[in-house]
Steps between C-alpha positions, in 0.01 A plus 500: 500500500762586239819300529766771478764242412322408184523857387880488517662474155518139378877526453539587866274213614702265282828573677661218693659645808884488520622222733816598687737255660359336815607692817690305763232593763224341286696173452576487873125526578404244236757234586553575873865579436734724686518813275867551580577161350341572163711575195333733253639494144191610324500879442844588358598688816860586587629242756752747631224737614540869448803729476623616845489860366135453403415353840659803675296734276179313600579543869572870458171550307286343773480821696313663206225240462226753573604706197386443137790404268635727233250435224755600236777276638752781463798334678444159342458651156825694546680181610359300206586774253859514617537121524362429151605830337158599385281807536261510790221577257531141370431337838176358626499349853279207588399277788719222362555461124152340475354843571681668208402211274137568588555874435603417149179301451288784647655751256524309182252211508119499479219290350567462130877501542741212519825409675765253391701272736656161499376162620635428850552871558449683836133469613453871561507568123177304460345652810587859403377445140178339614442763766501765227256304291757448221560177299807283572707371207707215648792393278622142538838472673799335343667263745325688782654828378349805336485476120571869439465498116165321539390750756587792276310326220195460725447871537171614348350834416321500836812406699603760749744314741759224457627348829845345534644356815877465480596278674152346505313376803437207550733351230813705567563522129680802352495676167839649394517875465540490121177299468301739722637801311408339172145462627489863604611602152224298342204586724304812399559802714130516590548175705642540850765233555541415873835348586458347846841463654413387852789254511759712315740518794555125484628501145864410440717794380527356152133526445424823680429797268401851611154492337421840649720650229237372250239740628636774277464284187163345585242742644250216526724299737410465871753329731382372832715395799439402860664517843330173600756257374879573513448796734295289740216748559204279399291587806524874438371480142701751301575494126528745215469553130719700260337641185477791266400807703163519320427138582616543858273804534199302395587214736541749787159645434332167581745402779333500837619770740754381749535155329846454641521547877764699686675195645527337159635814340766551767602134490526505122722801492750327734468164329613665173816612674588152634666346197692255717169347622368457146832339407471256788140421405612415146794289621267303739250458221768363259618249760148392582414457136800274455403304808146436385573431137778257571266315730227496238743347249605241760139406560428488130251794491473743204497869588482825312830689503423817688658844536266609784512413867294190448496190283211297362550119519286232336386247761211329315193502725587847633180543699559184701870573550412852616261365764763246624747785535259703699446213743877514559490871566640616164314755282573531132277635220287278269473660155216311335327836455786600270434203274780295672312228689804276544726774644564649836677836534757516778648819637875492568544501874782483742725192464328339799154573368589363154632183669183466702287534179715241314467245777120558517482478118672163492248371757207652313605350168515147643187520720 
């Protein structure tokens, strides 16, 4: 009998499956804990939940669950075009930003091609590159941050995509706008540069630049965003990319029909309108970041200064500390798979959740 799995391409068989943050239900089963008592700070979710306007849109949409969604996402594209002041022809919708990242790989990568990204960069870049059978060029980080000049210098004749997460997950490091623009000016136009801005809404005003205005100058630029973080719609899986119309057209050709469901589209439209909710989310994140980092300094732990809604802290034997935290009903994220075996990534939660984590961390460190 022929083993069909052995006939799959070797680059597919070599993929290590992405490991998401542990669900609270799974930990409750494993440890015999009350699920309601568990604090999850593992997946960079918004502790405030979702915008009230988005929730109302979800409830309104429930009466139409028997209908297929608008495959073209007309209303959401209109809202995004107005919000970001771009043409609708530049927009590609995705089931979360991971989906549009994969669309880039489908369109521009193949066996014999290569993609450049940084050490400690978001895991989906490796997965998307390997899924396409392309070669990964991993550029060493500098103090956990992207070394943009080195990344530009790593581009080869066969390079088709360069991935940049800004801020980066799981390090939270950020490359200033002038450094990113300098890279764009240096990289050949035949190379698609993906600027992944999943955590853009958490940036302080002094660092926020409207990168979407760069699309006119750099037709090889693809900007990706998500509604999963500051907008609080992680469960609905809705993201988008902005690109040159020709690039967007190719991405839309390989996009699966109805990849963003009706409920997600309706919620995202209303979430865009709720600027007050996004502002509250950012304020809560800033306060929580101060709470955690001050405690880390008090304990004597090194951490990576972060501009996302999470922070990575060095705890030494991270695997053991992670397990001790789980036993106390606190879920964070080990990041050994990112080449950071001594760090744990902690999502910024509510003040009470952060306090619960810190108390559990002190116990875990001295166990």
